[in-house]
C-alpha positions in Angstrom: 98.9 140.4 168.1 99.8 139.7 171.7 103.1 138.1 170.7 104.0 141.0 168.4 102.9 143.8 170.7 105.8 146.0 171.9 108.4 144.2 169.7 111.0 146.4 168.1 109.7 146.4 164.5 112.9 148.1 163.2 114.7 144.8 163.8 112.4 142.9 161.5 111.0 139.5 162.5 112.3 136.0 162.6 109.3 133.8 162.3 109.8 130.1 163.3 107.2 128.1 161.5 106.1 124.5 162.4 102.7 123.8 160.9 100.8 121.4 158.7 98.9 124.3 157.1 95.4 125.8 157.4 92.8 127.9 155.6 93.6 130.4 152.8 91.6 133.2 154.5 93.4 132.8 157.8 96.7 132.7 155.9 96.0 135.9 154.0 94.9 137.7 157.2 98.1 136.5 159.0 100.4 137.7 156.3 98.6 141.0 155.9 99.0 141.7 159.6 102.7 140.6 159.7 103.5 142.8 156.7 101.6 145.7 158.2 103.9 145.4 161.3 107.2 144.5 159.7 106.8 145.2 156.0 108.7 142.6 154.0 111.5 142.4 156.6 110.5 138.9 157.8 112.6 135.8 157.7 110.8 132.4 157.9 112.7 129.7 159.8 111.5 126.1 159.2 113.1 123.7 161.6 110.9 120.8 160.5 107.8 121.4 158.4 105.8 124.3 157.0 103.3 122.6 154.7 100.5 124.0 152.6 99.5 127.4 154.1 102.8 127.3 156.0 104.6 127.3 152.7 102.5 130.2 151.6 103.5 132.2 154.7 107.2 131.3 154.1 106.9 132.5 150.5 105.7 135.9 151.9 109.0 136.4 153.7 112.3 137.8 152.4 114.1 134.5 153.1 113.5 131.0 154.2 115.9 129.2 156.6 115.8 125.4 156.2 117.9 122.5 157.4 118.6 119.2 155.6 115.6 117.8 157.5 113.2 120.7 156.8 110.3 120.5 154.4 108.0 122.8 152.6 105.0 121.5 150.7 102.6 122.1 147.8 100.3 125.1 148.0 97.4 123.7 145.9 94.2 124.3 147.9 92.1 121.5 149.4 88.3 121.4 149.7 86.9 119.0 152.2 90.2 117.2 152.2 90.2 116.8 148.5 92.6 118.6 146.1 90.7 121.3 144.1 93.0 120.5 141.1 92.1 116.8 141.4 88.3 117.5 141.4 88.6 119.6 138.3 90.8 117.0 136.6 88.3 114.3 137.4 85.4 116.4 136.0 87.3 117.1 132.8 88.2 113.5 132.4 84.5 112.6 132.8 83.5 115.1 130.2 86.2 113.9 127.8 85.3 110.2 128.3 81.5 110.9 127.7 82.2 113.0 124.6 84.3 110.2 123.2 81.9 107.5 124.1 78.4 108.2 125.5 78.3 104.6 126.8 80.6 105.9 129.6 77.7 108.0 131.1 76.5 105.2 133.5 80.0 104.9 134.8 80.5 108.6 135.5 77.0 109.6 136.5 77.0 108.3 140.1 80.4 110.1 140.7 79.4 113.4 139.2 76.0 113.2 141.0 77.8 113.5 144.3 79.2 116.9 143.4 77.4 119.7 145.2 76.3 122.7 143.2 79.0 125.2 142.2 81.8 122.7 143.3 83.8 123.1 140.1 83.6 126.9 140.1 84.6 127.0 143.8 87.6 124.8 143.1 88.8 127.1 140.4 88.3 130.2 142.6 90.3 128.5 145.4 93.2 127.7 143.0 93.2 131.2 141.6 93.1 132.8 145.0 96.0 130.7 146.3 98.2 131.4 143.3 97.4 135.1 143.2 98.2 135.5 146.9 101.6 133.8 146.7 102.6 135.5 143.5 101.8 138.9 145.0 103.8 138.1 148.1 106.8 136.8 146.2 106.9 139.8 143.8 106.6 142.3 146.6 108.9 140.5 149.0 111.4 137.8 148.3 111.9 138.7 144.6 111.2 142.5 144.9 114.9 143.5 144.2 115.6 140.8 141.6 115.4 140.9 137.8 112.0 139.9 136.4 110.3 139.0 139.8 107.1 138.0 138.1 108.8 135.3 136.0 110.5 134.0 139.1 107.2 133.9 141.0 105.5 132.1 138.2 108.2 129.4 138.2 107.6 128.8 141.9 103.8 128.7 141.6 104.0 126.5 138.5 105.3 123.7 140.6 104.2 124.3 144.2 100.7 125.1 142.9 100.4 122.2 140.5 98.7 119.1 141.8 99.6 117.4 138.5 103.3 117.9 139.2 103.5 117.3 142.9 100.9 114.5 142.8 100.1 114.8 146.5 99.3 117.6 148.9 101.6 115.9 151.4 104.6 116.0 149.1 107.7 117.2 150.9 109.9 119.9 149.3 113.5 119.7 150.5 115.9 122.6 150.8 117.6 121.6 147.6 114.3 121.5 145.7 113.3 124.9 147.2 116.6 126.3 146.1 116.2 124.8 142.6 112.8 126.6 142.3 114.5 129.9 142.9 113.3 130.6 146.4 115.7 132.6 148.6 116.9 129.8 151.0 119.5 129.9 153.7 121.0 126.6 155.0 120.5 126.3 158.8 123.6 124.1 159.1 125.8 126.9 157.8 125.4 128.8 161.1 126.1 126.7 164.2 124.8 129.2 166.7 121.6 129.8 164.8 121.0 126.1 164.3 121.5 125.5 168.1 119.1 128.3 169.0 116.4 127.3 166.4 116.5 123.6 167.3 116.4 124.3 171.0 113.2 126.4 170.6 111.8 123.8 168.3 112.4 120.9 170.6 110.9 122.8 173.5 107.8 123.5 171.5 107.5 119.9 170.3 107.8 118.7 173.9 105.1 121.1 174.9 102.8 119.8 172.2 103.6 116.2 172.9 103.4 116.2 176.7 100.5 118.7 177.3 97.1 119.4 175.9 98.4 122.3 173.9 97.6 122.1 170.2 98.5 125.6 169.1 101.3 127.7 170.5 102.5 131.2 169.5 105.3 132.8 171.6 107.8 135.5 171.3 111.4 135.7 172.7 110.1 137.7 175.7 107.9 134.9 176.9 104.6 136.5 175.8 102.5 133.6 174.5 99.1 132.5 173.3 98.3 128.9 173.6 95.2 126.8 172.8 94.5 123.4 174.3 92.3 120.5 173.5 90.1 119.2 176.3 87.9 116.2 175.4 84.4 116.1 176.9 84.2 114.3 180.2 82.3 111.0 180.3 79.3 111.0 182.6 
């Protein structure tokens, strides 16, 4: 809010993203706020990585600017560091094995016994929530003026939201793959001035993160910034 305050919203927003991701609720709140301020007139610029929830934010924009070195990532939700899809797949495999051969019960019982109550249901809800959010943002933003926006959104979600296809939440999606999925992608290298400006900002931010205690940085072109630092407890 501090970084957006007093910006000329008629110009839209170029949002430089560098993030490993975050929580679905925070992502939804962030996109809702940005859209309330700028509508769908937002361009995501990914100089290096916008993984997981970062990819979800990028999909909420009208266009994604990526370089040959840039990466998006899968949007399948994680619960406690584990893929929600993977937990459901494991549970279904256990059920299938036990139905086929009850002798498999002793093998699966100690694994399933570690599941907390409602885990499978919470995993499915997290998957549905993630997919529904991204589909709505794509349909009302990037694909709004295209033919059959829902079909295009479903194609994107079918891959980025599928743990079975991507196999790892850390899988990197290149500019070529993003383009193949139908996302509206602009090559950073095709505009020398833009590339120079973006990489200059990116390198300055990376240096700040590497050389100071800063772990989160949000800043606009006027120098208005919010930063959060990490200060380990002092030894007595």
